[in-house]
C-alpha positions as semicolon CSV with decimal commas, in nm:
position;residue;x (nm);y (nm);z (nm)
1;G;9,818;-2,018;4,084
2;G;9,740;-2,408;4,105
3;S;9,613;-2,672;3,939
4;V;9,221;-2,720;3,836
5;N;9,059;-3,047;3,879
6;V;8,669;-3,100;3,729
7;S;8,484;-3,433;3,741
8;D;8,164;-3,575;3,680
9;M;8,034;-3,319;3,523
10;S;7,806;-3,129;3,227
11;G;7,725;-2,812;3,096
12;D;7,936;-2,504;2,998
13;I;8,275;-2,504;3,192
14;D;8,538;-2,287;3,219
15;M;8,907;-2,292;3,328
16;R;9,187;-2,125;3,441
17;T;9,487;-2,070;3,661
18;S;9,840;-1,932;3,597
19;G;10,025;-2,169;3,766
20;G;9,898;-2,526;3,758
21;S;9,766;-2,838;3,554
22;L;9,411;-2,879;3,473
23;N;9,284;-3,255;3,524
24;I;8,918;-3,302;3,356
25;E;8,791;-3,626;3,402
26;N;8,388;-3,754;3,234
27;V;8,283;-3,405;3,121
28;N;8,011;-3,384;2,875
29;G;7,922;-3,000;2,757
30;T;8,074;-2,700;2,663
31;L;8,489;-2,675;2,834
32;S;8,707;-2,376;2,783
33;G;9,028;-2,464;2,998
34;T;9,363;-2,240;2,973
35;T;9,698;-2,237;3,193
36;S;10,000;-2,081;3,123
37;G;10,223;-2,294;3,362
38;G;10,111;-2,649;3,339
39;S;9,957;-2,970;3,190
40;I;9,613;-3,042;3,057
41;N;9,484;-3,421;3,104
42;V;9,179;-3,505;2,988
43;E;9,005;-3,836;3,032
44;N;8,639;-3,945;2,896
45;L;8,555;-3,627;2,708
46;S;8,259;-3,551;2,507
47;G;8,068;-3,215;2,352
48;V;8,317;-2,974;2,239
49;A;8,628;-2,834;2,354
50;D;8,861;-2,551;2,385
51;L;9,222;-2,609;2,563
52;R;9,489;-2,436;2,594
53;T;9,870;-2,400;2,762
54;S;10,189;-2,192;2,762
55;G;10,410;-2,456;2,950
56;G;10,282;-2,808;2,929
57;S;10,192;-3,107;2,796
58;I;9,869;-3,238;2,664
59;R;9,691;-3,572;2,720
60;L;9,334;-3,643;2,564
61;D;9,232;-4,000;2,676
62;R;8,825;-4,192;2,546
63;V;8,720;-3,853;2,411
64;S;8,441;-3,765;2,194
65;A;8,428;-3,412;2,130
66;K;8,532;-3,154;1,840
67;V;8,843;-3,025;2,010
68;S;9,085;-2,694;1,978
69;A;9,400;-2,820;2,147
70;N;9,729;-2,593;2,156
71;T;10,018;-2,562;2,365
72;S;10,369;-2,360;2,328
73;G;10,589;-2,604;2,534
74;G;10,480;-2,999;2,548
75;G;10,361;-3,248;2,310
76;I;9,967;-3,365;2,250
77;N;9,900;-3,729;2,256
78;G;9,512;-3,769;2,183
79;D;9,330;-4,075;2,182
80;F;8,966;-4,029;2,047
81;L;8,693;-4,266;2,040
82;T;8,481;-4,119;1,792
83;F;8,588;-3,900;1,478
84;D;8,288;-3,691;1,328
85;E;8,395;-3,372;1,427
86;D;8,618;-3,158;1,356
87;I;9,040;-3,229;1,546
88;E;9,286;-2,935;1,579
89;L;9,582;-2,986;1,754
90;R;9,904;-2,758;1,802
91;T;10,209;-2,727;1,910
92;S;10,558;-2,545;1,912
93;G;10,751;-2,697;2,101
94;G;10,698;-3,112;2,105
95;S;10,539;-3,403;1,871
96;I;10,174;-3,513;1,816
97;R;10,033;-3,838;1,848
98;V;9,688;-3,891;1,737
99;R;9,475;-4,178;1,794
100;I;9,158;-4,191;1,553
101;P;8,912;-4,476;1,485
102;F;8,899;-4,590;1,120
103;V;8,682;-4,351;0,884
104;E;8,582;-4,328;0,550
105;N;8,616;-3,988;0,473
106;F;8,786;-3,727;0,640
107;D;9,021;-3,448;0,555
108;L;9,347;-3,355;0,663
109;D;9,633;-3,109;0,727
110;L;9,920;-3,251;0,922
111;R;10,254;-3,077;0,962
112;G;10,558;-3,173;1,148
113;M;10,949;-3,240;1,116
114;R;10,842;-3,562;1,028
115;V;10,503;-3,711;0,946
116;N;10,387;-4,067;1,035
117;T;10,026;-4,187;0,883
118;E;9,917;-4,426;0,685
119;L;9,678;-4,306;0,341
120;R;9,441;-4,515;0,216
121;N;9,261;-4,357;-0,099
122;F;9,375;-4,040;-0,048
123;T;9,398;-3,749;-0,303
124;G;9,623;-3,423;-0,175
125;E;9,977;-3,359;-0,111
126;F;10,199;-3,562;0,053
127;E;10,614;-3,519;0,163
128;R;10,782;-3,607;0,450
129;N;10,716;-3,307;0,694
130;R;10,353;-3,215;0,538
131;V;10,001;-3,415;0,451
132;K;9,760;-3,240;0,356
133;G;9,417;-3,361;0,161
134;R;9,138;-3,592;0,159
135;I;9,090;-3,915;0,270
136;G;8,752;-4,036;0,030
137;N;8,507;-3,787;-0,010
138;G;8,656;-3,625;0,282
139;G;8,439;-3,479;0,595
140;P;8,591;-3,343;0,919
141;M;8,892;-3,215;0,916
142;L;9,203;-3,333;1,145
143;T;9,469;-3,037;1,141
144;A;9,855;-3,151;1,346
145;R;10,093;-2,889;1,353
146;T;10,430;-2,854;1,515
147;S;10,741;-2,675;1,470
148;G;10,942;-2,953;1,693
149;G;10,850;-3,220;1,668
150;S;10,666;-3,510;1,475
151;V;10,322;-3,608;1,407
152;S;10,174;-3,967;1,411
153;V;9,818;-4,036;1,315
154;E;9,691;-4,397;1,377
155;Y;9,385;-4,587;1,329
């Protein structure tokens, strides 16, 4: 029924709570985090992460990881230091804002009420609410999908 806080750890980490937030700081490894009623806040994460919440927002700051992050009731803000692994962000009830370093080659699948991004050397489908295709020769996949807000990707 409460929040779970993890900091300065490495290895396999499994976090679960029904009624509180997950707060993660300075973690390296394989992280699984689930909450039913709170937000997820991440600062300085590397490795692999699977994060899920039913009732809150997700904030990812200074992340260098393969990430899957899902929420039903909030927005997602992601600031990634590297983009050499897949990133999957999904929400039903909010907007998604992603910052990634400029990468020459990657794949993307973006959906929302509106999609805002700059596309260079792009091959694929581009509409107001959907972008699906490849930048350059393709590479790691960036997936960002929402049914209740916009998707913005910045480099």
